[in-house]
BAMARVO-261417 format. One line per field, with one value per residue: x, y, z of N, C-alpha, C in turn; residue number from 1. Coordinates in Angstrom, 1 decimal, decimal comma. Layout:
BEGIN
n.x: (X  ...) .
n.y: (Y  ...) .
n.z: (Z  ...) .
ca.x: (X  ...) .
ca.y: (Y  ...) .
ca.z: (Z  ...) .
c.x: (X  ...) .
c.y: (Y  ...) .
c.z: (Z  ...) .
kolba: (NUM  ...) .
This chain:
BEGIN
n.x: (0,8  0,6  1,8  0,3  -2,3  -2,5  -2,5  -4,8  -6,7  -6,2  -6,8  -9,7  -10,7  -10,1  -11,7  -14,1  -14,9  -14,2  -14,9  -13,0  -11,4  -9,1  -6,8  -3,5  -1,5  1,5  4,3  6,9  8,8  11,4  12,8  13,4  14,8  17,4  17,5  18,1  16,1  14,3  11,4  10,3  7,7  6,2  5,2  6,3  4,4  3,3  0,8  -1,1  -3,5  -6,4  -9,0  -12,0  -13,8  -12,2  -11,4  -12,6  -11,5  -8,9  -5,6  -4,0  -6,4  -7,3  -5,3  -5,2  -7,8  -7,4  -5,6  -7,1  -8,8  -7,1  -6,3  -6,1  -4,4  -2,0  -1,3  -0,7  0,3  1,9  4,5  5,4  4,0  3,8  2,0  0,2  -2,0  -4,1  -6,2  -8,8  -10,7) .
n.y: (-1,2  2,2  5,1  7,5  6,5  4,9  6,6  8,1  6,1  5,4  7,7  8,0  5,5  6,1  8,5  7,8  6,2  7,7  10,9  13,4  16,4  17,3  15,8  14,5  12,9  11,4  10,4  8,5  6,7  6,8  6,8  4,1  3,0  2,1  0,1  -3,5  -5,3  -3,9  -3,3  -2,5  -2,5  -2,0  0,6  3,3  5,0  8,3  9,5  12,2  13,2  14,9  14,9  15,1  13,2  11,1  11,9  11,0  8,5  6,5  7,1  4,8  3,1  4,6  4,6  1,7  1,5  3,0  1,2  -1,0  -0,1  0,1  -2,5  -4,2  -2,8  -2,6  -5,4  -5,8  -3,3  -1,6  -0,8  0,4  2,6  5,9  7,3  10,1  11,4  14,0  15,0  16,7  19,1) .
n.z: (-0,1  -0,7  1,0  1,2  0,8  2,9  5,1  4,6  4,9  7,6  9,0  8,2  9,2  12,1  12,5  12,0  14,1  16,5  17,8  16,6  17,2  16,2  14,0  13,0  10,9  10,3  8,2  9,4  8,5  7,7  9,8  10,5  8,4  8,4  10,0  10,9  10,3  8,7  6,7  3,7  3,1  5,1  7,4  9,6  11,5  12,9  14,9  15,9  17,8  18,8  21,0  22,5  23,2  24,1  26,5  28,7  29,1  30,5  29,8  29,0  28,1  26,1  24,2  23,8  22,6  20,1  19,0  18,7  16,7  14,6  14,1  11,9  9,9  11,6  11,5  8,8  7,5  9,2  10,8  13,2  15,6  16,7  19,2  20,2  22,1  22,7  25,3  25,1  27,1) .
ca.x: (0,0  1,2  1,8  -0,7  -3,4  -2,6  -2,8  -6,2  -7,3  -6,1  -7,5  -11,1  -11,2  -10,2  -12,6  -15,6  -15,1  -14,0  -15,2  -11,9  -11,3  -7,9  -6,0  -2,6  -1,0  2,9  5,1  8,1  9,5  12,8  13,6  13,6  15,3  18,8  17,3  18,3  14,8  13,5  10,6  9,7  6,1  5,6  5,5  6,3  3,3  3,0  -0,4  -1,3  -5,0  -7,1  -10,4  -12,7  -14,6  -11,3  -11,0  -13,4  -10,9  -7,6  -4,6  -3,8  -7,7  -7,4  -4,2  -5,7  -8,7  -6,9  -4,7  -8,1  -9,4  -6,2  -5,7  -5,8  -3,4  -0,9  -0,9  -0,2  1,1  2,4  5,6  5,5  2,9  4,0  0,6  0,2  -3,6  -4,4  -7,5  -9,3  -11,9) .
ca.y: (-0,1  3,5  5,7  8,4  5,7  4,3  7,8  8,4  4,9  5,3  8,9  7,6  4,5  6,6  9,5  7,0  5,6  8,6  12,4  14,1  17,8  17,3  14,6  14,7  11,7  11,6  9,1  8,5  5,5  7,1  6,4  2,8  2,5  1,5  -1,1  -4,7  -6,0  -3,0  -3,9  -1,5  -2,6  -1,5  1,9  3,9  6,2  9,0  10,0  13,2  13,2  15,6  14,3  15,5  11,9  10,2  12,5  10,1  7,3  6,5  7,1  3,4  2,7  5,4  3,9  0,4  1,7  3,4  0,1  -1,8  0,4  0,0  -3,8  -5,0  -2,1  -3,1  -6,7  -5,8  -2,2  -0,8  -1,5  1,1  3,8  7,0  7,8  11,1  11,7  15,1  14,8  18,0  19,3) .
ca.z: (0,1  -0,9  2,1  1,2  0,9  4,2  5,8  4,4  5,5  9,0  9,3  8,0  10,3  13,4  12,6  12,0  15,5  17,4  17,4  16,6  17,1  15,2  13,8  12,2  10,6  9,6  7,9  9,9  8,2  7,6  11,4  10,6  7,1  8,6  11,1  10,5  9,9  7,9  5,7  2,8  2,8  6,4  7,8  10,9  11,6  14,1  15,0  16,9  17,7  20,0  21,1  24,0  23,7  24,7  27,8  29,7  29,2  31,1  28,6  28,4  27,5  24,7  23,4  23,3  21,6  18,9  18,3  18,1  15,5  13,5  14,3  10,5  9,4  12,3  11,1  7,5  6,7  10,1  11,8  14,4  15,8  17,6  19,3  21,0  22,3  23,6  25,9  25,4  28,0) .
c.x: (1,0  0,8  0,6  -2,0  -3,6  -3,0  -4,3  -6,9  -7,4  -6,9  -9,2  -11,7  -11,3  -11,4  -14,1  -15,7  -15,0  -14,4  -13,6  -11,9  -10,1  -7,2  -4,8  -1,8  0,5  3,5  6,5  9,0  10,7  13,6  13,9  14,5  16,7  18,6  17,5  17,2  13,6  12,8  10,1  8,3  5,5  6,1  5,6  5,5  3,3  1,6  -0,6  -2,9  -5,5  -8,6  -11,0  -13,5  -13,5  -10,9  -11,6  -12,5  -9,4  -6,7  -4,4  -5,1  -7,7  -6,5  -4,8  -6,9  -8,4  -6,2  -5,9  -8,6  -8,4  -5,6  -5,3  -4,6  -1,9  -0,5  -0,2  0,8  1,9  3,4  5,6  4,6  3,6  2,5  0,7  -1,4  -3,6  -6,0  -8,0  -10,6  -12,9) .
c.y: (1,3  4,2  6,7  7,8  5,4  5,4  8,1  7,4  5,0  6,6  8,6  6,7  5,1  7,6  9,0  6,5  6,5  10,1  13,0  15,6  18,0  16,1  14,8  13,5  12,0  10,4  9,5  7,5  5,7  6,7  4,9  2,1  1,8  0,3  -2,5  -5,4  -5,0  -3,7  -2,9  -1,5  -2,3  -0,3  2,2  5,0  7,1  9,8  11,0  13,4  13,9  15,2  14,6  14,0  11,1  10,7  11,6  8,8  7,6  6,3  5,6  2,8  3,6  4,9  2,6  0,6  2,1  2,2  -0,8  -1,5  0,0  -1,4  -4,5  -4,2  -2,5  -4,4  -6,6  -4,6  -1,2  -1,4  -0,9  2,3  4,6  7,5  8,9  11,5  13,0  15,1  16,1  18,0  20,0) .
c.z: (0,1  0,5  2,3  1,5  2,3  5,1  5,9  5,2  6,9  9,6  9,2  9,1  11,7  13,6  12,5  13,3  16,6  17,0  17,7  16,5  16,0  15,1  12,5  12,1  9,7  9,3  8,4  9,8  8,0  8,9  11,5  9,4  7,4  9,6  10,3  9,7  9,3  6,8  5,1  2,7  4,1  6,8  9,3  10,7  12,8  13,9  16,0  16,9  19,2  19,9  22,5  24,2  24,3  26,1  29,0  30,0  29,7  29,8  28,2  27,8  26,2  23,8  22,8  22,3  20,4  18,2  17,9  16,9  14,4  13,3  12,9  9,9  10,3  11,8  9,8  6,9  7,8  10,9  13,0  14,5  16,9  17,9  20,4  21,1  23,3  24,1  26,2  26,5  27,3) .
kolba: (1  2  3  4  5  6  7  8  9  10  11  12  13  14  15  16  17  18  19  20  21  22  23  24  25  26  27  28  29  30  31  32  33  34  35  36  37  38  39  40  41  42  43  44  45  46  47  48  49  50  51  52  53  54  55  56  57  58  59  60  61  62  63  64  65  66  67  68  69  70  71  72  73  74  75  76  77  78  79  80  81  82  83  84  85  86  87  88  89) .
């Protein structure tokens, strides 16, 4: 999968499940290119998410929820995720 398509897919999946005031998704794959087990078919993604909906959840619960939404992408297309959740009031 091409990175821009993956980013669109991730954004759509998250926004369909969670009310997001702001979502930013970046490709950080370059951080892994020199690693021994680097796979060019898998990406390193950084997600910055702002959601008042997630403010009712503990940080670990919010992280697990995002990871469950992206379960299939994690198996097939994502090597690593940096997840930053800003829980707005």
